[in-house]
Every structure is written in C-alpha cells, then in structure tokens.
C-alpha positions in Angstrom: -21.6 -9.7 -8.7 -22.5 -8.8 -5.1 -19.7 -6.4 -4.4 -19.3 -3.2 -6.3 -16.1 -1.2 -5.7 -16.6 2.5 -6.3 -13.9 4.9 -5.0 -16.3 7.9 -4.9 -19.3 6.5 -3.1 -20.0 5.1 0.3 -19.2 1.3 0.0 -21.3 -1.4 1.4 -19.3 -4.6 1.3 -21.1 -7.4 3.2 -18.7 -10.3 2.5 -15.0 -9.5 2.3 -14.2 -13.1 1.4 -15.9 -12.7 -2.0 -13.2 -10.1 -3.0 -10.6 -12.9 -3.2 -12.5 -14.6 -6.0 -14.1 -11.6 -7.7 -11.1 -9.3 -7.8 -8.0 -11.5 -7.3 -7.1 -10.1 -3.9 -5.0 -12.6 -1.8 -5.7 -13.4 1.9 -3.4 -11.5 4.1 -3.2 -14.2 6.8 -1.1 -16.4 4.5 1.7 -13.8 4.5 1.5 -12.7 8.1 4.4 -15.1 9.3 6.8 -13.4 6.9 6.3 -9.9 8.4 8.7 -8.7 11.2 6.7 -7.2 14.1 3.4 -6.9 12.2 1.1 -3.9 12.8 -1.9 -4.5 15.1 -4.2 -4.1 12.1 -2.4 -7.1 10.6 -2.4 -9.2 13.8 -6.1 -8.5 14.4 -7.1 -9.4 10.9 -8.4 -5.8 10.2 -6.1 -6.0 7.2 -7.7 -8.9 5.4 -6.2 -8.9 1.9 -3.2 -7.8 -0.3 -1.7 -7.8 -3.7 2.0 -8.7 -4.0 2.8 -7.7 -0.4 5.5 -10.5 -0.4 7.9 -8.0 -2.0 7.3 -5.5 0.8 7.8 -8.1 3.5 11.0 -9.2 1.9 12.3 -5.6 1.7 11.6 -5.0 5.4 13.4 -8.2 6.3 16.5 -7.5 4.1 16.7 -3.7 4.3 16.1 -3.3 0.6 14.6 0.1 -0.6 10.8 0.3 -0.7 8.2 3.0 -0.5 4.7 3.5 1.0 2.3 5.8 -0.8 -1.2 7.0 0.0 -3.5 9.9 -0.7 -6.4 11.8 0.8 -9.1 13.7 -1.1 -9.9 16.9 0.8 -13.6 16.4 1.2 -14.4 17.1 4.8 -13.4 16.4 8.4 -10.6 13.9 9.1 -12.0 11.0 11.0 -11.0 7.6 12.4 -11.3 6.0 9.0 -8.6 8.3 7.7 -6.5 7.6 10.8 -6.5 3.9 9.8 -4.7 4.8 6.6 -2.4 7.3 8.3 -1.4 4.7 10.9 -0.3 2.3 8.2 1.7 4.9 6.2 3.5 5.8 9.4 4.1 2.2 10.4 5.7 1.4 7.0 7.8 4.6 7.3 9.0 3.5 10.7 10.0 0.2 9.2 12.2 1.6 6.5 9.9 2.9 3.7 10.3 6.2 2.0 6.9 7.8 2.5 4.8 9.7 0.0 1.4 11.3 0.8 -0.6 13.1 -1.8 -3.5 15.5 -1.2 -5.8 14.7 -4.1 -7.0 18.2 -4.8 -7.3 17.5 -8.5 -9.8 14.8 -7.6 -11.7 17.0 -5.2 -11.8 19.8 -7.8 -13.2 17.5 -10.5 -15.4 15.2 -8.4 -16.6 17.5 -5.6 -16.4 20.8 -7.3 -14.2 22.3 -4.6 -12.2 25.5 -5.2 -8.4 25.2 -5.1 -8.4 27.4 -2.0 -10.9 25.2 -0.2 -8.8 22.1 -1.2 -5.7 23.7 0.4 -7.5 24.7 3.6 -9.0 21.3 4.1 -5.8 19.5 3.1 -3.7 21.3 5.7 -6.2 21.9 8.5 -7.6 18.4 8.5 -5.3 15.8 6.9 -1.7 17.1 7.1 -1.9 18.3 10.7 -3.3 15.0 11.9 -0.9 13.0 9.8 2.1 14.8 11.4 0.4 14.6 14.9 0.2 10.8 14.5 3.9 10.5 13.8 4.7 11.1 10.2 8.4 11.9 9.9 9.8 15.0 8.1 11.8 12.9 5.6 8.6 11.9 3.9 7.1 13.9 1.0 3.6 15.5 1.3 2.3 17.2 -1.8 -0.8 18.6 -3.4 -1.4 17.0 -6.8 -2.0 20.4 -8.4 1.5 21.6 -7.3 3.5 18.5 -8.1 5.2 18.7 -11.5 6.4 15.2 -11.6 2.9 13.8 -10.9 1.2 16.0 -13.5 3.8 15.1 -16.2 3.6 11.4 -15.5 -0.2 11.6 -15.5 -0.1 13.1 -19.0 2.1 10.2 -20.2 -0.1 7.6 -18.5 -3.1 9.1 -20.2 -1.7 8.1 -23.6 -1.9 4.4 -22.5 -5.5 4.2 -21.4 -8.7 4.8 -23.3 -12.3 5.6 -22.4 -13.4 2.0 -22.8 -11.0 0.8 -20.2 -12.0 3.5 -17.8 -15.6 2.7 -18.3 -15.0 -1.0 -17.6 -13.1 -0.3 -14.4 -15.0 2.7 -13.0 -18.4 2.6 -14.8 -17.7 6.0 -16.5 -20.4 7.2 -18.9 -20.9 9.9 -21.5 -21.8 12.2 -18.6 -18.3 11.8 -16.9 -16.2 15.0 -17.2 -12.8 15.0 -18.8 -11.3 16.4 -15.5 -12.7 13.4 -13.6 -11.0 11.0 -16.0 -7.8 13.0 -15.8 -7.9 12.7 -12.0 -7.8 8.9 -12.4 -4.6 9.2 -14.4 -3.3 11.5 -11.7 -4.0 8.8 -9.1 -2.0 6.3 -11.1 0.8 8.8 -11.3 0.7 9.3 -7.5 1.2 5.6 -7.0 4.0 5.3 -9.5 5.8 8.5 -8.6 8.1 6.9 -5.9 9.7 4.8 -8.7 10.8 7.8 -10.8 14.6 8.4 -11.1 14.5 11.5 -9.0 13.2 9.4 -6.1 15.7 6.6 -6.5 14.3 4.6 -9.4 12.2 1.4 -9.4 11.4 -0.2 -6.1 8.5 -2.0 -4.5 5.7 0.4 -3.4 2.8 -0.5 -1.2 -0.5 1.4 -1.1 -2.7 0.7 2.0 -6.4 1.2 1.1 -9.9 0.1 1.8 -11.3 -2.3 -0.9 -13.3 0.5 -2.5 -10.0 2.0 -3.8 -8.9 -1.3 -5.6 -10.0 0.0 -9.0 -7.2 2.5 -8.8 -4.7 -0.3 -8.0 -5.9 -2.5 -10.9 -5.6 0.4 -13.4 -2.1 1.4 -12.1 -0.8 -2.2 -12.1 -1.8 -2.5 -15.8 -0.4 0.9 -16.7 2.9 0.0 -15.1 3.5 -2.9 -17.5 2.3 -0.8 -20.5 4.8 2.0 -19.7 7.8 -0.2 -19.3 10.5 -0.2 -22.0 11.3 -3.9 -21.2 9.4 -6.9 -19.9 11.2 -9.8 -18.1 9.7 -13.2 -18.6 10.7 -16.7 -17.5 10.5 -19.1 -20.4 11.3 -22.7 -21.1 12.9 -24.5 -24.0 11.4 -27.6 -25.7 13.9 -29.7 -23.7 12.5 -28.3 -20.5 15.3 -25.9 -19.6 14.2 -22.6 -18.1 15.7 -19.3 -19.2 15.0 -15.6 -18.8 13.9 -13.4 -21.8 13.9 -9.6 -21.9 11.2 -8.4 -24.3 11.6 -4.8 -25.6 8.9 -4.2 -28.1 9.3 -0.7 -29.4 12.6 -0.2 -27.5 15.5 1.3 -29.3 17.8 -1.4 -30.7 20.7 0.4 -29.0 19.1 -0.2 -25.7 18.9 -3.9 -26.3 22.6 -3.9 -27.4 23.6 -2.0 -24.3 21.8 -4.7 -22.2 23.6 -7.4 -24.0 26.9 -5.8 -23.0 26.0 -5.8 -19.4 24.8 -9.5 -19.1 27.7 -12.0 -18.7 27.4 -15.5 -20.1 25.6 -16.9 -23.1 23.1 -14.4 -24.5 21.2 -14.2 -27.7 20.2 -10.9 -29.1 17.2 -10.7 -31.4 15.3 -7.8 -33.1 13.0 -7.2 -30.1 14.3 -9.3 -27.3 17.3 -10.9 -25.5 17.3 -14.5 -24.3 19.6 -15.4 -21.4 20.3 -19.1 -21.9 22.9 -19.7 -19.2 21.5 -21.2 -16.0 22.6 -18.8 -13.2 25.5 -19.8 -11.1 27.5 -18.0 -8.5 30.2 -16.7 -10.8 27.5 -15.5 -13.2 25.8 -13.6 -10.4 28.9 -12.0 -9.1 29.8 -10.7 -12.6 26.2 -9.7 -13.2 25.8 -7.7 -9.9 29.0 -5.7 -10.7 27.0 -4.1 -13.5 24.7 -2.3 -11.0 25.9 1.3 -10.7 24.2 2.3 -7.3 26.6 1.1 -4.5 23.8 0.4 -1.9 21.9 -1.8 -4.4 25.2 -3.5 -5.5 26.2 -4.2 -1.9 22.7 -5.5 -1.1 22.7 -8.1 -4.0 26.3 -9.1 -3.2 25.2 -9.9 0.3 22.3 -12.0 -1.1 24.7 -13.9 -3.2 26.9 -14.6 -0.3 24.0 -15.8 1.8 23.0 -18.3 -1.0 26.6 -19.5 -1.3 26.9 -19.9 2.4 23.7 -21.9 2.6 24.7 -24.0 -0.4 28.2 -24.8 0.9 29.3 -24.8 -2.7 32.5 -26.7 -2.0 30.5 -29.9 -1.4 27.5 -29.8 -3.8 27.3 -33.6 -4.2 26.3 -33.9 -0.6 23.1 -32.0 -1.2 19.7 -33.7 -1.1 17.6 -33.2 -4.2 15.4 -30.8 -2.3 18.4 -28.8 -1.1 19.7 -28.6 -4.7 16.3 -27.4 -5.9 16.0 -24.9 -3.1 19.4 -23.4 -3.8 18.7 -23.3 -7.5 15.4 -21.4 -7.1 16.9 -18.9 -4.7 19.8 -18.4 -7.2 17.4 -18.0 -10.1 15.2 -15.6 -8.2 18.2 -13.5 -7.2 19.3 -13.4 -10.9 15.9 -12.1 -11.8 16.1 -9.4 -9.2 19.5 -8.3 -10.4 18.3 -8.3 -14.0 15.4 -6.0 -13.0 18.0 -3.5 -11.6 20.2 -3.6 -14.7 17.2 -3.4 -17.0 15.9 -0.4 -15.0 19.2 1.4 -15.3 19.4 0.9 -19.1 15.8 1.9 -19.5 16.5 5.1 -17.7 19.5 5.8 -19.8 17.3 5.6 -22.9 14.4 7.7 -21.3 12.3 4.7 -20.6 10.5 3.3 -17.5 10.9 0.1 -15.5 8.0 0.3 -13.0 7.4 -2.6 -10.6 3.6 -3.1 -10.3 2.5 -1.6 -7.0 1.6 -3.8 -4.0 -1.5 -3.0 -1.9 -3.1 -4.0 1.4 -6.9 -3.9 2.1 -8.5 -3.2 5.4 -12.0 -3.6 6.7 -14.2 -0.6 6.9 -15.3 0.7 10.3 -19.0 0.6 10.9 -21.0 3.7 12.0 -21.4 4.3 15.7 -25.1 3.6 15.4 -24.6 0.5 13.2 -24.7 0.3 9.5 -22.4 2.5 7.4 -20.4 5.5 8.6 -21.7 8.6 6.8 -20.3 12.2 6.8 -23.9 13.4 6.6 -24.6 11.8 10.0 -22.3 13.3 12.6 -23.3 10.8 15.3 -22.1 8.0 13.0 -18.4 8.9 13.2 -15.8 10.6 15.4 -13.7 13.3 13.8 -10.1 13.7 15.0 -11.0 17.4 15.6 -14.2 16.7 17.6 -14.2 18.2 21.1 -12.9 15.4 23.4 -15.9 15.5 25.6 -18.3 15.4 22.6 -16.3 12.4 21.3 -16.8 10.6 24.6 -20.5 11.3 24.5 -20.8 9.8 21.0 -19.2 6.6 22.3 -21.7 6.4 25.1 -24.6 6.7 22.6 -23.1 4.1 20.3 -24.8 0.8 19.4 -23.5 -2.2 21.3 -23.7 -6.0 20.8 -25.3 -6.6 24.2 -28.6 -8.1 25.2 -31.7 -6.2 26.0 -31.5 -6.7 29.7 -28.7 -7.1 32.2 -30.1 -10.6 33.2 -30.0 -11.8 29.6 -26.5 -10.3 29.2 -25.2 -12.3 32.2 -26.9 -15.5 30.9 -26.2 -15.3 27.2 -23.2 -13.0 26.9 -22.7 -10.2 24.4 -21.7 -10.2 20.7 -18.5 -8.2 20.4 -18.3 -8.8 16.6 -21.6 -6.8 16.3 -20.6 -4.0 18.7 -19.4 -0.6 17.5 -17.9 0.1 20.9 -15.7 -3.0 20.9 -14.8 -2.2 17.3 -13.4 1.2 18.5 -11.3 -0.7 21.0 -10.2 -3.2 18.3 -9.3 -0.6 15.7 -8.0 2.3 17.8 -8.3 2.4 21.6 -6.6 -0.6 23.0 -3.0 -1.3 22.0 -2.4 -4.4 24.1 -3.7 -7.6 22.5 -4.0 -9.4 25.8 -6.1 -6.6 27.3 -8.3 -6.6 24.2 -8.8 -10.4 24.4 -9.7 -10.0 28.1 -12.4 -7.5 27.3 -13.8 -9.7 24.5 -13.8 -12.8 26.7 -15.6 -11.1 29.5 -18.2 -9.8 27.0 -18.8 -13.2 25.5 -19.1 -14.8 29.0 -21.5 -12.1 30.2 -19.3 -10.9 33.1 -18.8 -7.5 31.4 -21.7 -5.1 30.9 -22.2 -2.8 28.0 -22.1 0.1 30.3 -18.7 -0.8 31.6 -17.4 -1.1 28.0 -18.9 2.2 27.0 -17.3 3.9 30.0 -13.9 2.4 29.3 -14.0 3.3 25.6 -15.4 6.8 26.3 -12.5 7.6 28.7 -9.9 6.3 26.2 -11.5 8.2 23.4 -11.5 11.5 25.3 -7.9 10.9 26.3 -6.9 10.1 22.7 -8.6 13.2 21.2 -7.2 15.5 23.8 -3.7 14.2 23.2 -4.0 14.2 19.5 -5.3 17.8 19.3 -2.5 19.0 21.4 -0.1 17.3 19.0 -1.9 18.9 16.1 -1.1 22.3 17.5 2.5 21.4 17.8 2.4 20.1 14.2 1.1 23.5 13.1 4.2 25.1 14.5 6.5 22.5 12.8 5.0 22.6 9.3 8.1 24.4 7.9 10.2 21.3 8.8 8.3 19.1 6.4 8.6 18.8 2.6 5.2 20.0 1.4 4.6 20.9 -2.2 1.6 23.3 -2.6 -0.2 24.6 -5.6 1.5 27.8 -6.8 
C-alpha cells in the first residue's frame, strides 16, 4: 500500500486517487451537482472525496436537520491548513447545520504531553479566536474534551465496543502505546457522534470535514455507530422477489420490539429478535406511519415529502404512468418509508435507553504544500503562514515562496509557467482569490507566459498582508465577544 494514513504524523500522500480504491472513499465530483451553491473548495476540486455526503446534500436541499462537527488538537500555531477546516465548518453552519467544534485537549495531553493549562491557552488563543474571527456563529457549541461530560461518558461506552486488536489494525498501535492515547481515540469517536445524542436533538446526519490523514477516526466511528445501535434496519427480499424492511434488534429488550410493532401500521411480523414489515409502502401507509413521529418539525418535514411524492405520482391516474415512472415513484416512496422508520426506531431506542446513530459522513480535502515546496512543517516557519503572523512578515514569506515558473523570463514567455506546481498559485486557489473567473484568468496568463512569477508574488503578497491584517483585527473583536459563545472548558 503506497498511502499510509496516520492522524498524528505529517502525511505524504502522493496520489489522492488511490484513496478511492484503498480506503473506499468516493469521488466528490460525482455528487457536486446535488449541492446548492457549493463552497469554493468543492468547485475547485480541493475537496476531492467523501463518505456518504449524499445525506448532507439532501438535508441542505430539503431543510432537514443535520450537523457539522470538527476538532482541533492544540499543538501549536493556527495556520492556513486549520483555516481550511474552519472555512468548511462555518460554510455548513451558514447552510443550516448545527455546528460542533471540539478542542482535543485529551489528545494533546496523551500524544503531545501538554499540560491542561497549556492546552487551554493554545485552544483559546490560537484556534477559538480564529474560528470566531472567520465567522463561526454563537449558536454553535465549542468545547474542550476534558470539560464535556457528554463526550467523556459516551467515550467510556464506546470503549466497551472496541478492543486493542481493532485499534492496532486501524492505527498501528503497539505494546508501547499508552492507555491514554487509546482512550483519546474513543474520545474522538464520541466527539463525532455527540451531535446525535438526545440532548442535541437525536439522530441526524453529521458531516466531518477532514484531511485524508484523519480517515482512520472516521472508519472507527462509523463501525462503532452500528455496534452501539439498539436496532439495525435492513432491506431484504422474499424468495418470490418481494422486497421488505426488517428491523433487527439483537440484545434489545423484547418490550422495545413490541413497542415498535405498535407504531408500525400495516402487516408486521414480530419475532424474538426482529420485526419484518411485509407491506409494500403506499401513501396511506406513509401517512399513518409518519403520525407516529413525536417531534413536530420532523413530522411536518416527512409529511411534506409524502405530499411531494403524491403530487409527482398524480395518484388519481396511476395507469397512465410509464414503467420507469412507476419504478421511480416506488423507489422514492420506499426510501421515504425507510427514513420515517429510522425516526420511529430512534425514538423507541431512546425510550429504552438505547442509541440509533447514523454513520457519520465526511469530506476529504487536499493538503496544502509548503511554501518552499514539499510538505508543510511546523518545525520550518518559512514553510507555512500562521494566522497570527505579522502581516508584513506573511507577505515576505509569500515573496520567498517556490513558484512553478521557468528559470528565465525569456523561457517563461516562451514556455509558460506550471501553476499546478506553484505554491503561490496554490495560495490563491485555496485562500486569496474568491472569484473563480479572476483565478482562471491568472492561471491562463501563467500557462500562456504573459504573467511573470514576480507579478503573481506581488499580487499574492498584497492579498496575504490584507487578509492577515483584517483577520487579526477580527480576532481582537472575537476576544471581546467570547462570553457570547457557548464554550465548555475543563473545570
């Protein structure tokens, strides 16, 4: 395997396409048309992959509840790489997500050996102030892992569902790995699943925007979500070819299965450990079914979905449908029935102290390269730009950065530059130019040789100095407004 994904070391991924085959990550470009007003990272293919983002795109289109969650380990200065994640959290929040940001001080304590005091200082001074300055809204939750009771309790429960062999297979842990380090992994999974706890509105789609090095955390959490659930919904098929839904509840109280049976209209079979729903969903079935959902906003949402399907189907004249239209309507009806069933199952699971987690979705973005080429490294200050760098110093770093131009001006005019190998153009692509047409103009002039590297550096340096100055002024305003935000600290 050429790619090794390690959340705690500097990653060197040379071929992102191999992640699709090796780790089951899906190409993001396939889902791009389904996203209303996609973020520039999506449009510019900086976000290259995803897991289950379809459910997030659907929630944004329909107004259904969903969350965005991410975390930052307080390890040093906040830089442009962190800004990429913050930008995505804020964009999802602006598009309707309830937002959760965790400061991973438990991880920093166990992996970096930082004191709790140092974790808090770095967490606030570097990450939280920049997050707010970039546009994070007060409705979101910001917390330190060590102070968040719900995360710590959930981490303990998740720990009962994973063993050392699994952690070793995912992370490469050995006999030298400390117990605290392993516990920090369970805490990360609890961070990701926390938005689905009853106190935060119950099960809902959650997206975690990350670099590909963080995918081990997502794989672990997705597996744990299924293990923790009281029930599992499956689509099955009879020997005659008829499809039906089955609710599996291995280890669930029989009373919980009986309660589910009461809430499901139509022909239902109750067994020792599962329920089979044998009736093919129809509109009357769905309307009776959706009435069982207790939360008004969710009940109204699904009723509107049913009405949309009925309107499309024109149910008064079903014989006039083509076979394709009949199949399309059937699949949409069936899918809606499954979604309603998930809501009812989640409510019953909660009543019997169980979980009904939806496996978290994720997006994966490309890493920024270092300003001098190669990897960005915290041990090499000239390889990255911190959001707290002096604006003039930030501009100087840009002017010293590696470009994709030719050795001489004559060659540049004749052969053109290579923007895909240029760290200065990358700064424009990722952060400094918002307008796509302006960016394409810069790229085209570079490729054609009509734009010199000096001109690009000057433009990028000016934009960087302006951005850092503006951002640092907003950080000071954020410091004054900290009390307006929900922030959970270690006591």
